[in-house]
A tleap script that builds the chain and sets N, CA, C and O, in Angstrom:
source leaprc.protein.ff14SB
mol = sequence {
  NMET LYS PRO LEU PHE VAL GLN ILE LYS CYS
  GLU LEU GLY GLN THR TYR ARG VAL ALA GLU
  LEU LEU ILE ASP THR VAL GLU GLU THR ALA
  GLU ILE TYR SER VAL THR GLY ALA TYR ASP
  LEU LEU ALA LYS PHE HIE LEU GLY ASN GLU
  GLN SER PHE GLY GLU PHE VAL ASN GLY LYS
  LEU HIE ILE VAL PRO GLY ILE ARG ASP THR
  PHE SER LEU VAL ALA PHE ARG LEU PHE CYS
  VAL PRO ASN PRO ASP ARG GLU GLY MET ASP
  GLU THR ASP PHE ARG LYS LEU ALA SER ALA
  LYS THR GLY SER THR PRO CPRO
}
set mol.1.N position { 126.519 116.649 232.428 }
set mol.1.CA position { 125.965 116.317 233.548 }
set mol.1.C position { 125.413 114.877 233.469 }
set mol.1.O position { 125.007 114.288 232.467 }
set mol.2.N position { 125.489 114.418 234.800 }
set mol.2.CA position { 125.086 112.983 235.134 }
set mol.2.C position { 124.040 112.955 236.154 }
set mol.2.O position { 124.325 113.302 237.301 }
set mol.3.N position { 122.701 112.526 235.814 }
set mol.3.CA position { 121.725 112.405 236.689 }
set mol.3.C position { 121.917 111.277 237.663 }
set mol.3.O position { 122.429 110.216 237.306 }
set mol.4.N position { 121.475 111.520 239.001 }
set mol.4.CA position { 121.578 110.440 239.969 }
set mol.4.C position { 120.254 110.539 240.808 }
set mol.4.O position { 119.922 111.634 241.261 }
set mol.5.N position { 119.544 109.498 241.010 }
set mol.5.CA position { 118.411 109.369 241.742 }
set mol.5.C position { 118.713 108.768 243.190 }
set mol.5.O position { 119.367 107.725 243.182 }
set mol.6.N position { 118.396 109.191 244.223 }
set mol.6.CA position { 118.698 108.664 245.493 }
set mol.6.C position { 117.357 108.637 246.324 }
set mol.6.O position { 116.727 109.661 246.587 }
set mol.7.N position { 116.957 107.292 246.735 }
set mol.7.CA position { 115.936 107.151 247.794 }
set mol.7.C position { 116.709 107.347 248.982 }
set mol.7.O position { 117.838 106.887 249.150 }
set mol.8.N position { 115.999 108.119 249.892 }
set mol.8.CA position { 116.591 108.522 251.138 }
set mol.8.C position { 115.632 108.049 252.419 }
set mol.8.O position { 114.470 108.417 252.594 }
set mol.9.N position { 116.248 107.321 253.108 }
set mol.9.CA position { 115.397 106.969 254.532 }
set mol.9.C position { 115.953 108.090 255.636 }
set mol.9.O position { 117.126 108.454 255.712 }
set mol.10.N position { 115.013 108.491 256.356 }
set mol.10.CA position { 115.399 109.591 257.322 }
set mol.10.C position { 115.188 109.099 258.783 }
set mol.10.O position { 114.404 108.167 258.962 }
set mol.11.N position { 115.732 109.575 259.678 }
set mol.11.CA position { 115.423 109.378 261.074 }
set mol.11.C position { 114.017 109.775 261.240 }
set mol.11.O position { 113.429 110.546 260.482 }
set mol.12.N position { 113.493 109.185 262.314 }
set mol.12.CA position { 111.953 109.545 262.540 }
set mol.12.C position { 111.855 111.165 262.791 }
set mol.12.O position { 112.635 111.787 263.513 }
set mol.13.N position { 110.788 111.720 262.087 }
set mol.13.CA position { 110.488 113.054 262.273 }
set mol.13.C position { 111.620 114.018 261.569 }
set mol.13.O position { 111.600 115.224 261.811 }
set mol.14.N position { 112.430 113.552 260.849 }
set mol.14.CA position { 113.558 114.392 260.153 }
set mol.14.C position { 113.411 114.542 258.645 }
set mol.14.O position { 114.311 115.070 257.991 }
set mol.15.N position { 112.378 114.123 258.122 }
set mol.15.CA position { 112.176 114.080 256.755 }
set mol.15.C position { 112.185 115.437 256.206 }
set mol.15.O position { 113.004 115.657 255.314 }
set mol.16.N position { 111.355 116.454 256.615 }
set mol.16.CA position { 111.558 117.826 255.999 }
set mol.16.C position { 112.732 118.563 256.187 }
set mol.16.O position { 113.246 119.323 255.366 }
set mol.17.N position { 113.195 118.250 257.512 }
set mol.17.CA position { 114.600 118.866 257.937 }
set mol.17.C position { 115.599 118.377 256.907 }
set mol.17.O position { 116.322 119.215 256.369 }
set mol.18.N position { 115.709 117.063 256.574 }
set mol.18.CA position { 116.698 116.635 255.468 }
set mol.18.C position { 116.578 117.073 254.160 }
set mol.18.O position { 117.508 117.284 253.382 }
set mol.19.N position { 115.137 117.227 253.905 }
set mol.19.CA position { 114.901 117.949 252.499 }
set mol.19.C position { 115.576 119.337 252.394 }
set mol.19.O position { 116.386 119.645 251.520 }
set mol.20.N position { 115.095 120.217 253.496 }
set mol.20.CA position { 115.697 121.505 253.648 }
set mol.20.C position { 117.409 121.503 253.580 }
set mol.20.O position { 118.069 122.324 252.944 }
set mol.21.N position { 117.822 120.661 254.188 }
set mol.21.CA position { 119.449 120.636 254.386 }
set mol.21.C position { 119.844 120.390 253.081 }
set mol.21.O position { 120.692 121.135 252.591 }
set mol.22.N position { 119.273 119.259 252.275 }
set mol.22.CA position { 119.787 119.096 250.936 }
set mol.22.C position { 119.715 120.106 250.063 }
set mol.22.O position { 120.660 120.408 249.334 }
set mol.23.N position { 118.509 120.751 250.067 }
set mol.23.CA position { 118.544 121.998 249.128 }
set mol.23.C position { 119.457 123.132 249.473 }
set mol.23.O position { 120.021 123.767 248.582 }
set mol.24.N position { 119.622 123.408 250.771 }
set mol.24.CA position { 120.344 124.512 251.341 }
set mol.24.C position { 121.975 124.064 251.096 }
set mol.24.O position { 122.730 124.959 250.716 }
set mol.25.N position { 122.400 123.017 251.257 }
set mol.25.CA position { 123.832 122.738 251.462 }
set mol.25.C position { 124.497 121.770 250.346 }
set mol.25.O position { 125.719 121.619 250.329 }
set mol.26.N position { 123.674 121.138 249.442 }
set mol.26.CA position { 124.175 120.296 248.482 }
set mol.26.C position { 123.902 120.785 247.201 }
set mol.26.O position { 122.761 120.580 246.788 }
set mol.27.N position { 124.833 121.499 246.335 }
set mol.27.CA position { 124.657 122.341 245.281 }
set mol.27.C position { 123.981 121.441 243.978 }
set mol.27.O position { 123.293 121.906 243.069 }
set mol.28.N position { 124.345 120.175 244.148 }
set mol.28.CA position { 123.859 119.241 242.932 }
set mol.28.C position { 122.407 118.963 242.994 }
set mol.28.O position { 121.827 118.464 242.030 }
set mol.29.N position { 121.822 119.258 244.055 }
set mol.29.CA position { 120.323 118.848 244.296 }
set mol.29.C position { 119.567 119.434 243.126 }
set mol.29.O position { 119.897 120.564 242.767 }
set mol.30.N position { 118.655 118.850 242.525 }
set mol.30.CA position { 117.897 119.290 241.513 }
set mol.30.C position { 116.474 119.363 241.911 }
set mol.30.O position { 115.818 120.385 241.710 }
set mol.31.N position { 115.957 118.263 242.493 }
set mol.31.CA position { 114.712 118.064 242.942 }
set mol.31.C position { 114.465 117.049 244.054 }
set mol.31.O position { 115.072 115.981 243.981 }
set mol.32.N position { 113.660 117.266 245.048 }
set mol.32.CA position { 113.391 116.447 246.107 }
set mol.32.C position { 111.763 116.169 246.283 }
set mol.32.O position { 110.926 117.069 246.208 }
set mol.33.N position { 111.501 114.980 246.493 }
set mol.33.CA position { 109.950 114.616 246.608 }
set mol.33.C position { 109.898 113.724 247.928 }
set mol.33.O position { 110.627 112.759 248.158 }
set mol.34.N position { 108.938 114.210 248.713 }
set mol.34.CA position { 108.514 113.220 249.833 }
set mol.34.C position { 107.600 112.096 249.318 }
set mol.34.O position { 106.630 112.334 248.600 }
set mol.35.N position { 107.926 110.946 249.688 }
set mol.35.CA position { 107.275 109.800 249.027 }
set mol.35.C position { 106.734 108.830 250.072 }
set mol.35.O position { 106.984 108.988 251.267 }
set mol.36.N position { 105.917 107.730 249.566 }
set mol.36.CA position { 105.360 106.848 250.488 }
set mol.36.C position { 106.335 105.445 250.054 }
set mol.36.O position { 106.975 105.292 249.014 }
set mol.37.N position { 106.221 104.613 251.084 }
set mol.37.CA position { 107.021 103.322 250.744 }
set mol.37.C position { 108.082 103.248 251.839 }
set mol.37.O position { 108.025 103.889 252.889 }
set mol.38.N position { 109.055 102.404 251.492 }
set mol.38.CA position { 110.181 102.137 252.269 }
set mol.38.C position { 111.214 103.269 252.668 }
set mol.38.O position { 111.909 103.198 253.682 }
set mol.39.N position { 111.245 104.322 251.766 }
set mol.39.CA position { 112.040 105.474 251.918 }
set mol.39.C position { 111.104 106.767 251.992 }
set mol.39.O position { 109.965 106.822 251.528 }
set mol.40.N position { 111.714 107.704 252.594 }
set mol.40.CA position { 110.969 109.044 252.961 }
set mol.40.C position { 111.025 109.951 251.795 }
set mol.40.O position { 110.008 110.534 251.421 }
set mol.41.N position { 112.243 110.109 251.162 }
set mol.41.CA position { 112.490 111.000 250.132 }
set mol.41.C position { 113.003 110.254 248.782 }
set mol.41.O position { 113.577 109.167 248.725 }
set mol.42.N position { 112.671 111.065 247.773 }
set mol.42.CA position { 113.150 110.624 246.356 }
set mol.42.C position { 113.940 111.999 245.896 }
set mol.42.O position { 113.250 112.996 245.680 }
set mol.43.N position { 115.363 112.074 245.742 }
set mol.43.CA position { 115.983 113.205 245.370 }
set mol.43.C position { 116.672 112.848 244.088 }
set mol.43.O position { 117.162 111.750 243.824 }
set mol.44.N position { 116.647 113.991 243.267 }
set mol.44.CA position { 117.506 113.906 241.996 }
set mol.44.C position { 118.551 114.972 242.143 }
set mol.44.O position { 118.299 116.122 242.503 }
set mol.45.N position { 119.850 114.471 241.811 }
set mol.45.CA position { 120.963 115.284 241.700 }
set mol.45.C position { 121.551 115.261 240.427 }
set mol.45.O position { 121.449 114.273 239.700 }
set mol.46.N position { 122.212 116.362 240.078 }
set mol.46.CA position { 122.818 116.417 238.737 }
set mol.46.C position { 124.362 116.595 239.140 }
set mol.46.O position { 124.753 117.563 239.792 }
set mol.47.N position { 125.162 115.612 238.708 }
set mol.47.CA position { 126.627 115.484 239.086 }
set mol.47.C position { 127.353 116.022 237.613 }
set mol.47.O position { 126.901 115.895 236.475 }
set mol.48.N position { 128.533 116.613 238.015 }
set mol.48.CA position { 129.307 116.998 236.869 }
set mol.48.C position { 130.020 115.761 236.232 }
set mol.48.O position { 130.230 114.750 236.902 }
set mol.49.N position { 130.341 115.855 235.079 }
set mol.49.CA position { 130.678 114.526 234.360 }
set mol.49.C position { 132.131 113.894 235.093 }
set mol.49.O position { 132.524 112.739 234.932 }
set mol.50.N position { 132.795 114.910 235.904 }
set mol.50.CA position { 133.931 114.292 236.442 }
set mol.50.C position { 133.613 113.759 237.875 }
set mol.50.O position { 134.577 113.263 238.459 }
set mol.51.N position { 132.539 113.779 238.470 }
set mol.51.CA position { 132.282 113.542 239.711 }
set mol.51.C position { 131.805 111.917 239.804 }
set mol.51.O position { 131.110 111.372 238.947 }
set mol.52.N position { 132.285 111.312 240.929 }
set mol.52.CA position { 132.091 110.033 241.100 }
set mol.52.C position { 130.757 109.690 241.783 }
set mol.52.O position { 130.561 110.274 242.849 }
set mol.53.N position { 129.946 108.970 241.418 }
set mol.53.CA position { 128.680 108.490 242.279 }
set mol.53.C position { 129.053 108.249 243.723 }
set mol.53.O position { 128.660 108.920 244.677 }
set mol.54.N position { 129.896 107.163 243.764 }
set mol.54.CA position { 130.298 106.833 245.142 }
set mol.54.C position { 130.686 107.889 246.089 }
set mol.54.O position { 130.203 108.039 247.212 }
set mol.55.N position { 131.673 108.666 245.497 }
set mol.55.CA position { 132.204 109.729 246.338 }
set mol.55.C position { 131.221 110.798 246.734 }
set mol.55.O position { 131.292 111.393 247.810 }
set mol.56.N position { 130.338 111.010 245.856 }
set mol.56.CA position { 129.236 112.016 245.933 }
set mol.56.C position { 128.365 111.530 247.156 }
set mol.56.O position { 128.215 112.237 248.153 }
set mol.57.N position { 127.780 110.234 247.014 }
set mol.57.CA position { 126.911 109.737 248.007 }
set mol.57.C position { 127.524 109.574 249.404 }
set mol.57.O position { 126.964 109.952 250.433 }
set mol.58.N position { 128.848 108.916 249.347 }
set mol.58.CA position { 129.472 108.778 250.710 }
set mol.58.C position { 130.105 110.185 251.332 }
set mol.58.O position { 130.225 110.361 252.544 }
set mol.59.N position { 130.440 111.027 250.465 }
set mol.59.CA position { 131.039 112.294 251.007 }
set mol.59.C position { 130.134 113.405 251.065 }
set mol.59.O position { 130.495 114.328 251.795 }
set mol.60.N position { 129.076 113.525 250.483 }
set mol.60.CA position { 127.916 114.595 250.564 }
set mol.60.C position { 126.761 114.084 251.041 }
set mol.60.O position { 126.281 114.869 251.859 }
set mol.61.N position { 126.099 113.112 250.892 }
set mol.61.CA position { 124.994 112.577 251.324 }
set mol.61.C position { 124.986 111.893 252.782 }
set mol.61.O position { 124.169 112.193 253.651 }
set mol.62.N position { 125.829 111.098 252.908 }
set mol.62.CA position { 126.009 110.284 254.122 }
set mol.62.C position { 126.214 110.993 255.322 }
set mol.62.O position { 125.906 110.502 256.409 }
set mol.63.N position { 126.849 112.417 255.169 }
set mol.63.CA position { 127.122 113.170 256.181 }
set mol.63.C position { 125.940 114.250 256.623 }
set mol.63.O position { 126.038 115.086 257.522 }
set mol.64.N position { 124.911 114.038 255.844 }
set mol.64.CA position { 123.671 115.057 256.130 }
set mol.64.C position { 123.238 114.525 257.481 }
set mol.64.O position { 123.078 113.310 257.603 }
set mol.65.N position { 123.049 115.291 258.444 }
set mol.65.CA position { 122.320 114.821 259.861 }
set mol.65.C position { 120.954 114.306 259.355 }
set mol.65.O position { 120.416 114.900 258.421 }
set mol.66.N position { 120.384 113.260 259.907 }
set mol.66.CA position { 118.920 112.813 259.813 }
set mol.66.C position { 118.887 111.828 258.687 }
set mol.66.O position { 117.807 111.297 258.430 }
set mol.67.N position { 119.942 111.529 257.992 }
set mol.67.CA position { 119.862 110.483 256.875 }
set mol.67.C position { 120.361 109.254 257.446 }
set mol.67.O position { 121.521 109.151 257.846 }
set mol.68.N position { 119.418 108.214 257.499 }
set mol.68.CA position { 119.722 106.927 257.949 }
set mol.68.C position { 120.144 105.892 257.088 }
set mol.68.O position { 120.808 104.938 257.492 }
set mol.69.N position { 119.702 106.075 255.645 }
set mol.69.CA position { 119.972 104.977 254.644 }
set mol.69.C position { 119.700 105.570 253.294 }
set mol.69.O position { 118.864 106.462 253.150 }
set mol.70.N position { 120.343 105.120 252.389 }
set mol.70.CA position { 120.056 105.607 250.806 }
set mol.70.C position { 120.133 104.243 250.087 }
set mol.70.O position { 120.708 103.211 250.436 }
set mol.71.N position { 119.305 104.553 248.851 }
set mol.71.CA position { 119.420 103.454 247.822 }
set mol.71.C position { 119.701 104.426 246.581 }
set mol.71.O position { 118.970 105.396 246.377 }
set mol.72.N position { 120.690 104.151 245.841 }
set mol.72.CA position { 120.983 105.037 244.475 }
set mol.72.C position { 120.551 104.441 243.222 }
set mol.72.O position { 120.674 103.230 243.035 }
set mol.73.N position { 120.070 105.193 242.386 }
set mol.73.CA position { 119.669 104.829 240.944 }
set mol.73.C position { 120.424 105.612 240.075 }
set mol.73.O position { 120.379 106.833 240.225 }
set mol.74.N position { 121.174 105.084 239.110 }
set mol.74.CA position { 121.946 105.838 238.122 }
set mol.74.C position { 120.908 105.711 236.812 }
set mol.74.O position { 120.497 104.630 236.392 }
set mol.75.N position { 120.561 107.019 236.242 }
set mol.75.CA position { 119.788 107.230 235.152 }
set mol.75.C position { 120.709 107.178 233.820 }
set mol.75.O position { 121.711 107.885 233.719 }
set mol.76.N position { 120.338 106.388 232.927 }
set mol.76.CA position { 121.019 106.334 231.501 }
set mol.76.C position { 120.635 107.261 230.687 }
set mol.76.O position { 121.486 107.991 230.180 }
set mol.77.N position { 119.244 107.427 230.389 }
set mol.77.CA position { 118.615 108.246 229.348 }
set mol.77.C position { 117.329 108.755 229.689 }
set mol.77.O position { 116.497 107.993 230.180 }
set mol.78.N position { 117.031 110.139 229.454 }
set mol.78.CA position { 115.937 110.778 229.773 }
set mol.78.C position { 114.834 110.675 228.645 }
set mol.78.O position { 115.108 111.023 227.497 }
set mol.79.N position { 113.535 110.173 228.996 }
set mol.79.CA position { 112.571 110.203 227.924 }
set mol.79.C position { 111.513 111.294 228.572 }
set mol.79.O position { 111.273 111.285 229.779 }
set mol.80.N position { 110.993 112.092 227.801 }
set mol.80.CA position { 109.889 112.984 228.354 }
set mol.80.C position { 109.040 113.631 227.326 }
set mol.80.O position { 109.436 113.649 226.160 }
set mol.81.N position { 108.037 114.102 227.619 }
set mol.81.CA position { 106.968 114.745 226.788 }
set mol.81.C position { 107.618 116.128 226.650 }
set mol.81.O position { 108.147 116.667 227.622 }
set mol.82.N position { 107.579 116.654 225.539 }
set mol.82.CA position { 108.043 118.231 225.269 }
set mol.82.C position { 107.261 119.151 226.083 }
set mol.82.O position { 106.032 119.082 226.104 }
set mol.83.N position { 107.907 119.994 226.744 }
set mol.83.CA position { 107.096 121.080 227.538 }
set mol.83.C position { 107.850 122.375 227.205 }
set mol.83.O position { 109.030 122.524 227.523 }
set mol.84.N position { 107.180 123.252 226.594 }
set mol.84.CA position { 107.515 124.529 226.100 }
set mol.84.C position { 108.074 125.577 227.256 }
set mol.84.O position { 108.992 126.370 227.045 }
set mol.85.N position { 107.370 125.447 228.506 }
set mol.85.CA position { 107.757 125.857 229.554 }
set mol.85.C position { 108.960 125.848 230.142 }
set mol.85.O position { 109.431 126.786 230.787 }
set mol.86.N position { 109.539 124.678 229.911 }
set mol.86.CA position { 110.892 124.136 230.477 }
set mol.86.C position { 111.931 124.198 229.409 }
set mol.86.O position { 113.025 123.721 229.708 }
set mol.87.N position { 111.790 124.673 228.281 }
set mol.87.CA position { 112.608 124.714 227.178 }
set mol.87.C position { 113.730 125.601 227.571 }
set mol.87.O position { 113.427 126.707 228.019 }
set mol.88.N position { 115.135 125.238 227.455 }
set mol.88.CA position { 116.251 125.994 227.945 }
set mol.88.C position { 116.415 126.223 229.260 }
set mol.88.O position { 117.072 127.186 229.657 }
set mol.89.N position { 115.784 125.283 230.143 }
set mol.89.CA position { 116.024 125.272 231.692 }
set mol.89.C position { 117.165 124.362 231.906 }
set mol.89.O position { 117.286 123.328 231.249 }
set mol.90.N position { 118.040 124.744 232.854 }
set mol.90.CA position { 119.034 123.809 233.448 }
set mol.90.C position { 118.989 123.460 234.773 }
set mol.90.O position { 118.113 123.941 235.491 }
set mol.91.N position { 119.790 122.708 235.194 }
set mol.91.CA position { 119.457 122.129 236.549 }
set mol.91.C position { 119.539 123.314 237.771 }
set mol.91.O position { 119.220 122.971 238.910 }
set mol.92.N position { 119.922 124.548 237.544 }
set mol.92.CA position { 119.887 125.554 238.575 }
set mol.92.C position { 118.736 126.257 238.440 }
set mol.92.O position { 118.544 127.090 239.326 }
set mol.93.N position { 117.777 126.153 237.451 }
set mol.93.CA position { 116.706 126.952 237.419 }
set mol.93.C position { 115.569 126.777 238.333 }
set mol.93.O position { 114.701 127.647 238.403 }
set mol.94.N position { 115.519 125.684 239.052 }
set mol.94.CA position { 114.635 125.295 240.059 }
set mol.94.C position { 114.889 126.382 241.356 }
set mol.94.O position { 113.973 126.837 242.041 }
set mol.95.N position { 116.291 126.685 241.532 }
set mol.95.CA position { 116.633 127.351 242.549 }
set mol.95.C position { 116.353 128.921 242.154 }
set mol.95.O position { 115.981 129.720 243.014 }
set mol.96.N position { 116.537 129.252 240.956 }
set mol.96.CA position { 116.123 130.685 240.713 }
set mol.96.C position { 114.688 130.888 240.705 }
set mol.96.O position { 114.231 132.005 240.949 }
set mol.97.N position { 113.849 129.778 240.414 }
set mol.97.CA position { 112.370 129.989 240.413 }
set mol.97.C position { 112.030 130.027 241.849 }
set mol.97.O position { 111.192 130.863 242.186 }
set mol.98.N position { 112.546 129.254 242.757 }
set mol.98.CA position { 112.248 129.093 244.093 }
set mol.98.C position { 112.655 130.430 244.759 }
set mol.98.O position { 111.903 130.892 245.618 }
set mol.99.N position { 113.798 131.090 244.422 }
set mol.99.CA position { 114.173 132.278 245.219 }
set mol.99.C position { 113.347 133.512 244.805 }
set mol.99.O position { 113.106 134.421 245.600 }
set mol.100.N position { 112.874 133.505 243.371 }
set mol.100.CA position { 112.018 134.426 242.890 }
set mol.100.C position { 110.601 134.484 243.550 }
set mol.100.O position { 109.890 135.487 243.496 }
set mol.101.N position { 110.324 133.557 244.051 }
set mol.101.CA position { 109.006 133.294 244.876 }
set mol.101.C position { 109.179 133.847 246.071 }
set mol.101.O position { 108.317 134.594 246.536 }
set mol.102.N position { 110.411 133.531 246.786 }
set mol.102.CA position { 110.541 133.970 248.241 }
set mol.102.C position { 111.374 135.309 248.247 }
set mol.102.O position { 111.534 135.979 249.267 }
set mol.103.N position { 111.800 135.580 247.223 }
set mol.103.CA position { 112.630 136.901 247.302 }
set mol.103.C position { 114.101 136.891 247.617 }
set mol.103.O position { 114.845 137.871 247.582 }
set mol.104.N position { 114.472 135.465 247.978 }
set mol.104.CA position { 115.768 135.319 248.374 }
set mol.104.C position { 116.878 135.198 247.258 }
set mol.104.O position { 116.479 135.205 246.094 }
set mol.105.N position { 118.188 135.092 247.490 }
set mol.105.CA position { 119.219 134.900 246.630 }
set mol.105.C position { 119.553 133.398 246.533 }
set mol.105.O position { 119.594 132.796 247.605 }
set mol.106.N position { 119.804 132.687 245.371 }
set mol.106.CA position { 119.778 131.375 245.116 }
set mol.106.C position { 121.319 131.045 245.588 }
set mol.106.O position { 122.183 131.897 245.376 }
set mol.107.N position { 121.646 129.848 246.208 }
set mol.107.CA position { 123.126 129.666 246.754 }
set mol.107.C position { 124.004 129.532 245.514 }
set mol.107.O position { 125.219 129.376 245.631 }
savepdb mol mol.pdb
quit
């Protein structure tokens, strides 16, 4: 897995809709945060080792309605404090946890 962070600027009033569309339609979506500053969202995606960053951004993100601009950051290495609650979790677990709370089936 290759992590990709993307700052996303949305059309006015479309931030939450864009976040929902990314969660619902882009399977590589791992996390999305609404943020302050020049961009509206900060999203983390997990790409497969064979996936191209450029093709992903141009082919999957730039076609999402409401996205006006993006700024991509490629991560090299993860540094984190150990958290026993997250041990063994993978990039799809956030979807499983979210569906368990709402009673829906993950995509």
